Each structure stands twice: as C-alpha cells, then as structure tokens.
The first five atom37 places (N, CA, C, CB, O) and aatype in JSON, in Angstrom:
{
  "aatype": [20, 20, 20, 20, 20, 20, 20, 20, 20, 20, 20, 20, 20, 20, 20, 20, 20, 20, 20, 20, 20, 20, 20, 20, 20, 20, 20, 20, 20, 20, 20, 20, 20, 20, 20, 20, 20, 20, 20, 20, 20, 20, 20, 20, 20, 20, 20, 20, 20, 20, 20, 20, 20, 20, 20, 20, 20, 20, 20, 20, 20, 20, 20, 20, 20, 20, 20, 20, 20, 20, 20, 20, 20, 20, 20, 20, 20, 20],
  "atom_mask": [
    [1, 1, 1, 1, 1],
    [1, 1, 1, 1, 1],
    [1, 1, 1, 1, 1],
    [1, 1, 1, 1, 1],
    [1, 1, 1, 1, 1],
    [1, 1, 1, 1, 1],
    [1, 1, 1, 1, 1],
    [1, 1, 1, 1, 1],
    [1, 1, 1, 1, 1],
    [1, 1, 1, 1, 1],
    [1, 1, 1, 1, 1],
    [1, 1, 1, 1, 1],
    [1, 1, 1, 1, 1],
    [1, 1, 1, 1, 1],
    [1, 1, 1, 1, 1],
    [1, 1, 1, 1, 1],
    [1, 1, 1, 1, 1],
    [1, 1, 1, 1, 1],
    [1, 1, 1, 1, 1],
    [1, 1, 1, 1, 1],
    [1, 1, 1, 1, 1],
    [1, 1, 1, 1, 1],
    [1, 1, 1, 1, 1],
    [1, 1, 1, 1, 1],
    [1, 1, 1, 1, 1],
    [1, 1, 1, 1, 1],
    [1, 1, 1, 1, 1],
    [1, 1, 1, 1, 1],
    [1, 1, 1, 1, 1],
    [1, 1, 1, 1, 1],
    [1, 1, 1, 1, 1],
    [1, 1, 1, 1, 1],
    [1, 1, 1, 1, 1],
    [1, 1, 1, 1, 1],
    [1, 1, 1, 1, 1],
    [1, 1, 1, 1, 1],
    [1, 1, 1, 1, 1],
    [1, 1, 1, 1, 1],
    [1, 1, 1, 1, 1],
    [1, 1, 1, 1, 1],
    [1, 1, 1, 1, 1],
    [1, 1, 1, 1, 1],
    [1, 1, 1, 1, 1],
    [1, 1, 1, 1, 1],
    [1, 1, 1, 1, 1],
    [1, 1, 1, 1, 1],
    [1, 1, 1, 1, 1],
    [1, 1, 1, 1, 1],
    [1, 1, 1, 1, 1],
    [1, 1, 1, 1, 1],
    [1, 1, 1, 1, 1],
    [1, 1, 1, 1, 1],
    [1, 1, 1, 1, 1],
    [1, 1, 1, 1, 1],
    [1, 1, 1, 1, 1],
    [1, 1, 1, 1, 1],
    [1, 1, 1, 1, 1],
    [1, 1, 1, 1, 1],
    [1, 1, 1, 1, 1],
    [1, 1, 1, 1, 1],
    [1, 1, 1, 1, 1],
    [1, 1, 1, 1, 1],
    [1, 1, 1, 1, 1],
    [1, 1, 1, 1, 1],
    [1, 1, 1, 1, 1],
    [1, 1, 1, 1, 1],
    [1, 1, 1, 1, 1],
    [1, 1, 1, 1, 1],
    [1, 1, 1, 1, 1],
    [1, 1, 1, 1, 1],
    [1, 1, 1, 1, 1],
    [1, 1, 1, 1, 1],
    [1, 1, 1, 1, 1],
    [1, 1, 1, 1, 1],
    [1, 1, 1, 1, 1],
    [1, 1, 1, 1, 1],
    [1, 1, 1, 1, 1],
    [1, 1, 1, 1, 1]
  ],
  "atom_positions": [
    [[-18.8, -7.16, 5.03], [-17.6, -6.38, 5.23], [-17.99, -4.91, 5.44], [-16.62, -6.54, 4.03], [-18.84, -4.37, 4.73]],
    [[-17.35, -4.29, 6.41], [-17.64, -2.88, 6.69], [-17.02, -2.0, 5.62], [-17.11, -2.49, 8.09], [-15.93, -2.28, 5.11]],
    [[-17.72, -0.94, 5.28], [-17.22, 0.0, 4.29], [-16.09, 0.84, 4.87], [-18.35, 0.91, 3.79], [-16.07, 1.15, 6.06]],
    [[-15.16, 1.19, 4.01], [-14.06, 2.08, 4.42], [-14.59, 3.51, 4.52], [-12.87, 1.99, 3.41], [-15.71, 3.8, 4.1]],
    [[-13.77, 4.38, 5.07], [-14.15, 5.79, 5.21], [-14.43, 6.43, 3.85], [-13.05, 6.56, 5.95], [-15.38, 7.2, 3.71]],
    [[-13.6, 6.12, 2.86], [-13.8, 6.7, 1.53], [-15.08, 6.19, 0.88], [-12.59, 6.38, 0.63], [-15.78, 6.94, 0.21]],
    [[-15.39, 4.91, 1.09], [-16.62, 4.36, 0.54], [-17.85, 5.0, 1.2], [-16.66, 2.83, 0.72], [-18.83, 5.3, 0.53]],
    [[-17.78, 5.19, 2.5], [-18.89, 5.86, 3.21], [-19.07, 7.28, 2.69], [-18.63, 5.88, 4.74], [-20.19, 7.73, 2.47]],
    [[-17.96, 7.98, 2.5], [-18.02, 9.35, 1.98], [-18.59, 9.36, 0.57], [-16.62, 10.01, 2.01], [-19.41, 10.22, 0.23]],
    [[-18.15, 8.42, -0.26], [-18.68, 8.33, -1.62], [-20.18, 8.11, -1.63], [-17.99, 7.19, -2.38], [-20.9, 8.74, -2.4]],
    [[-20.66, 7.23, -0.77], [-22.1, 7.0, -0.69], [-22.83, 8.25, -0.21], [-22.41, 5.82, 0.25], [-23.91, 8.57, -0.7]],
    [[-22.25, 8.95, 0.73], [-22.84, 10.2, 1.22], [-22.94, 11.22, 0.1], [-22.01, 10.77, 2.38], [-23.96, 11.9, -0.04]],
    [[-21.89, 11.32, -0.71], [-21.86, 12.29, -1.8], [-22.9, 11.98, -2.87], [-20.48, 12.33, -2.43], [-23.32, 12.89, -3.59]],
    [[-23.32, 10.73, -2.99], [-24.34, 10.35, -3.97], [-25.66, 11.08, -3.7], [-24.57, 8.83, -3.94], [-26.45, 11.27, -4.62]],
    [[-25.9, 11.48, -2.48], [-27.17, 12.11, -2.11], [-27.08, 13.62, -1.92], [-27.68, 11.49, -0.85], [-28.04, 14.26, -1.5]],
    [[-25.94, 14.18, -2.24], [-25.74, 15.63, -2.16], [-25.99, 16.22, -3.55], [-24.29, 16.0, -1.63], [-25.43, 15.72, -4.52]],
    [[-26.81, 17.24, -3.67], [-27.01, 17.86, -4.98], [-25.68, 18.32, -5.57], [-27.99, 19.07, -4.87], [-24.79, 18.79, -4.86]],
    [[-25.55, 18.17, -6.88], [-24.29, 18.53, -7.56], [-23.86, 19.96, -7.23], [-24.44, 18.37, -9.08], [-22.67, 20.23, -7.08]],
    [[-24.81, 20.87, -7.12], [-24.47, 22.27, -6.85], [-23.89, 22.46, -5.45], [-25.69, 23.15, -7.03], [-23.3, 23.5, -5.16]],
    [[-24.05, 21.46, -4.59], [-23.53, 21.56, -3.22], [-22.26, 20.73, -3.01], [-24.58, 21.11, -2.24], [-21.69, 20.76, -1.92]],
    [[-21.83, 20.01, -4.03], [-20.6, 19.22, -3.94], [-19.39, 20.12, -4.15], [-20.6, 18.07, -4.97], [-19.51, 21.19, -4.74]],
    [[-18.22, 19.7, -3.66], [-17.01, 20.48, -3.92], [-16.78, 20.63, -5.43], [-15.79, 19.8, -3.25], [-16.89, 19.66, -6.17]],
    [[-16.46, 21.84, -5.88], [-16.26, 22.06, -7.32], [-15.25, 21.11, -7.96], [-15.81, 23.48, -7.55], [-15.45, 20.69, -9.1]],
    [[-14.18, 20.77, -7.26], [-13.19, 19.86, -7.82], [-13.78, 18.46, -8.03], [-11.95, 19.79, -6.91], [-13.43, 17.78, -8.99]],
    [[-14.66, 18.04, -7.13], [-15.31, 16.74, -7.28], [-16.19, 16.73, -8.52], [-16.14, 16.41, -6.02], [-16.2, 15.75, -9.27]],
    [[-16.92, 17.8, -8.74], [-17.79, 17.89, -9.92], [-16.95, 17.92, -11.2], [-18.69, 19.15, -9.84], [-17.3, 17.29, -12.19]],
    [[-15.86, 18.66, -11.17], [-14.95, 18.72, -12.33], [-14.4, 17.33, -12.64], [-13.79, 19.72, -12.07], [-14.3, 16.94, -13.8]],
    [[-14.04, 16.58, -11.61], [-13.54, 15.22, -11.81], [-14.63, 14.32, -12.37], [-12.99, 14.65, -10.5], [-14.36, 13.47, -13.21]],
    [[-15.86, 14.49, -11.91], [-16.98, 13.69, -12.44], [-17.17, 13.96, -13.93], [-18.28, 14.0, -11.67], [-17.4, 13.03, -14.7]],
    [[-17.07, 15.22, -14.33], [-17.19, 15.55, -15.76], [-16.07, 14.91, -16.55], [-17.18, 17.07, -15.97], [-16.28, 14.41, -17.65]],
    [[-14.87, 14.93, -15.98], [-13.72, 14.28, -16.62], [-13.97, 12.78, -16.78], [-12.43, 14.52, -15.78], [-13.75, 12.22, -17.86]],
    [[-14.43, 12.14, -15.72], [-14.7, 10.7, -15.77], [-15.84, 10.39, -16.75], [-15.05, 10.17, -14.37], [-15.82, 9.37, -17.43]],
    [[-16.82, 11.28, -16.81], [-17.94, 11.09, -17.72], [-17.53, 11.09, -19.17], [-18.96, 12.15, -17.49], [-18.11, 10.38, -19.99]],
    [[-16.52, 11.89, -19.51], [-16.02, 11.91, -20.88], [-15.4, 10.58, -21.27], [-15.01, 13.03, -21.06], [-15.46, 10.16, -22.42]],
    [[-14.8, 9.91, -20.29], [-14.13, 8.64, -20.56], [-15.08, 7.45, -20.51], [-13.01, 8.44, -19.55], [-14.98, 6.54, -21.33]],
    [[-16.02, 7.45, -19.56], [-16.85, 6.28, -19.33], [-18.34, 6.49, -19.53], [-16.63, 5.78, -17.97], [-19.1, 5.52, -19.55]],
    [[-18.78, 7.73, -19.69], [-20.2, 8.03, -19.62], [-20.55, 8.15, -18.14], [-21.07, 6.92, -20.34], [-19.77, 7.77, -17.27]],
    [[-21.73, 8.68, -17.87], [-22.1, 8.86, -16.47], [-23.27, 7.95, -16.11], [-22.45, 10.32, -16.19], [-24.32, 7.96, -16.75]],
    [[-23.06, 7.19, -15.07], [-24.1, 6.33, -14.5], [-23.81, 6.27, -13.01], [-24.12, 4.88, -15.16], [-22.81, 6.8, -12.54]],
    [[-24.66, 5.63, -12.27], [-24.51, 5.57, -10.82], [-23.17, 5.03, -10.39], [-25.59, 4.73, -10.24], [-22.54, 5.58, -9.48]],
    [[-22.71, 3.96, -11.01], [-21.44, 3.36, -10.59], [-20.26, 4.27, -10.9], [-21.24, 2.0, -11.27], [-19.3, 4.32, -10.12]],
    [[-20.31, 4.98, -12.01], [-19.23, 5.92, -12.33], [-19.22, 7.07, -11.32], [-19.39, 6.48, -13.77], [-18.16, 7.47, -10.85]],
    [[-20.4, 7.59, -10.98], [-20.46, 8.64, -9.96], [-19.91, 8.13, -8.63], [-21.9, 9.14, -9.78], [-19.11, 8.81, -8.0]],
    [[-20.35, 6.94, -8.2], [-19.89, 6.42, -6.92], [-18.37, 6.25, -6.92], [-20.57, 5.07, -6.61], [-17.7, 6.64, -5.96]],
    [[-17.83, 5.67, -7.98], [-16.39, 5.5, -8.09], [-15.69, 6.85, -8.06], [-16.03, 4.74, -9.38], [-14.66, 7.01, -7.39]],
    [[-16.24, 7.81, -8.78], [-15.67, 9.16, -8.82], [-15.6, 9.76, -7.42], [-16.49, 10.06, -9.73], [-14.57, 10.31, -7.04]],
    [[-16.68, 9.66, -6.67], [-16.71, 10.26, -5.33], [-15.75, 9.53, -4.39], [-18.14, 10.22, -4.76], [-15.11, 10.17, -3.55]],
    [[-15.65, 8.21, -4.51], [-14.74, 7.46, -3.64], [-13.28, 7.8, -3.96], [-14.97, 5.94, -3.79], [-12.47, 7.97, -3.05]],
    [[-12.96, 7.91, -5.23], [-11.6, 8.28, -5.62], [-11.3, 9.71, -5.16], [-11.41, 8.15, -7.16], [-10.22, 9.99, -4.66]],
    [[-12.26, 10.6, -5.33], [-12.1, 11.98, -4.84], [-11.82, 11.98, -3.33], [-13.37, 12.82, -5.15], [-10.91, 12.66, -2.87]],
    [[-12.61, 11.2, -2.59], [-12.44, 11.15, -1.13], [-11.04, 10.69, -0.74], [-13.48, 10.22, -0.51], [-10.49, 11.14, 0.27]],
    [[-10.47, 9.8, -1.53], [-9.11, 9.33, -1.24], [-8.06, 10.36, -1.63], [-8.84, 8.02, -1.96], [-7.15, 10.65, -0.86]],
    [[-8.19, 10.91, -2.83], [-7.15, 11.8, -3.36], [-7.17, 13.19, -2.75], [-7.29, 11.91, -4.85], [-6.12, 13.81, -2.59]],
    [[-8.34, 13.69, -2.41], [-8.45, 15.05, -1.91], [-8.69, 15.08, -0.41], [-9.58, 15.78, -2.62], [-8.03, 15.84, 0.32]],
    [[-9.62, 14.27, 0.06], [-9.94, 14.29, 1.49], [-9.07, 13.34, 2.3], [-11.41, 13.95, 1.7], [-9.17, 13.28, 3.52]],
    [[-8.23, 12.59, 1.61], [-7.25, 11.68, 2.24], [-7.91, 10.61, 3.12], [-6.27, 12.49, 3.08], [-7.35, 10.21, 4.14]],
    [[-9.09, 10.14, 2.71], [-9.76, 9.07, 3.43], [-9.25, 7.73, 2.93], [-11.3, 9.17, 3.27], [-8.89, 7.59, 1.76]],
    [[-9.23, 6.75, 3.8], [-8.69, 5.44, 3.43], [-9.74, 4.58, 2.75], [-8.15, 4.72, 4.67], [-10.94, 4.72, 2.97]],
    [[-9.24, 3.67, 1.9], [-10.09, 2.7, 1.22], [-9.3, 1.42, 1.05], [-10.59, 3.24, -0.16], [-8.17, 1.43, 0.57]],
    [[-9.91, 0.31, 1.45], [-9.24, -0.98, 1.33], [-9.85, -1.83, 0.21], [-9.32, -1.74, 2.64], [-9.35, -2.91, -0.09]],
    [[-10.91, -1.34, -0.4], [-11.57, -2.08, -1.48], [-10.77, -1.86, -2.77], [-13.05, -1.61, -1.66], [-10.73, -0.75, -3.3]],
    [[-10.15, -2.92, -3.26], [-9.27, -2.78, -4.43], [-10.0, -2.27, -5.67], [-8.63, -4.11, -4.75], [-9.36, -1.72, -6.57]],
    [[-11.3, -2.42, -5.73], [-12.08, -1.93, -6.87], [-12.03, -0.41, -6.96], [-13.53, -2.4, -6.76], [-12.15, 0.15, -8.06]],
    [[-11.85, 0.28, -5.84], [-11.9, 1.73, -5.8], [-10.55, 2.4, -5.58], [-12.84, 2.15, -4.74], [-10.5, 3.62, -5.37]],
    [[-9.47, 1.66, -5.61], [-8.15, 2.27, -5.45], [-7.87, 3.15, -6.68], [-7.02, 1.17, -5.27], [-8.02, 2.69, -7.81]],
    [[-7.48, 4.4, -6.47], [-7.26, 5.3, -7.6], [-6.16, 4.81, -8.55], [-6.9, 6.69, -7.09], [-5.12, 4.31, -8.11]],
    [[-6.42, 4.95, -9.82], [-5.41, 4.66, -10.83], [-4.39, 5.8, -10.85], [-6.05, 4.48, -12.24], [-4.69, 6.92, -10.44]],
    [[-3.19, 5.5, -11.31], [-2.14, 6.52, -11.39], [-2.59, 7.73, -12.19], [-0.87, 5.93, -12.01], [-2.28, 8.87, -11.83]],
    [[-3.33, 7.51, -13.27], [-3.79, 8.63, -14.09], [-4.79, 9.51, -13.35], [-4.41, 8.12, -15.39], [-4.86, 10.71, -13.61]],
    [[-5.56, 8.93, -12.43], [-6.5, 9.72, -11.63], [-5.76, 10.52, -10.56], [-7.55, 8.82, -10.97], [-6.09, 11.68, -10.3]],
    [[-4.77, 9.92, -9.96], [-3.94, 10.63, -8.98], [-3.27, 11.82, -9.67], [-2.86, 9.69, -8.35], [-3.22, 12.92, -9.12]],
    [[-2.76, 11.59, -10.88], [-2.11, 12.67, -11.64], [-3.12, 13.75, -12.0], [-1.45, 12.11, -12.91], [-2.78, 14.94, -11.97]],
    [[-4.34, 13.36, -12.34], [-5.38, 14.35, -12.67], [-5.56, 15.32, -11.51], [-6.72, 13.65, -13.01], [-5.64, 16.53, -11.72]],
    [[-5.63, 14.79, -10.29], [-5.81, 15.67, -9.14], [-4.59, 16.55, -8.91], [-6.1, 14.84, -7.88], [-4.73, 17.7, -8.5]],
    [[-3.41, 16.04, -9.17], [-2.2, 16.87, -9.06], [-2.23, 18.01, -10.08], [-0.92, 16.02, -9.25], [-1.86, 19.14, -9.78]],
    [[-2.69, 17.68, -11.29], [-2.74, 18.67, -12.36], [-3.87, 19.69, -12.19], [-2.89, 17.98, -13.69], [-3.81, 20.79, -12.73]],
    [[-4.89, 19.32, -11.43], [-6.07, 20.18, -11.29], [-6.22, 20.71, -9.87], [-7.33, 19.41, -11.68], [-7.31, 21.12, -9.46]],
    [[-5.13, 20.7, -9.13], [-5.13, 21.17, -7.74], [-5.47, 22.64, -7.66], [-3.77, 20.93, -7.1], [-5.51, 23.21, -6.56]]
  ]
}
C-alpha cells in the first residue's frame, strides 16, 4: 500500500535534526513524550499527526488519524 502524504512527511521529519524541525512540532513531541515516553514509533506518530493538523496533509491509515485531544492540543497551542 502506498503511503499517504502525511505518512511520507512524517518519515521525512524522522531524518531532520530536532533543531531544524518546526518549533510547534517539537513542542508536540515533548507533549507526547510526557504521555507515552519517546521512542521511534512515538516520534513517527507525532510527526504524522503534526503533518495532518498543521500542514493539512491527508492520511488514510487509521492508525495515524489524530485523536480529538490531539486536534484540541493544536488548537490550544496555535
């Protein structure tokens, strides 16, 4: 199955140094880390959710669809 635009962006972000990522993406990663700890899958999920909520990229993989609380987080941290 081909990756969605958000999944491709998330994978791309995995290879960008944290200091070069958008500040809001890094802030969201820290938020997610407090809840789940930080590992590769949490980072990937974080970047894919960021790509959907902020960059408005599409994702059809139900595993990465943003939860309501994550959508609200971005509204609160806009």
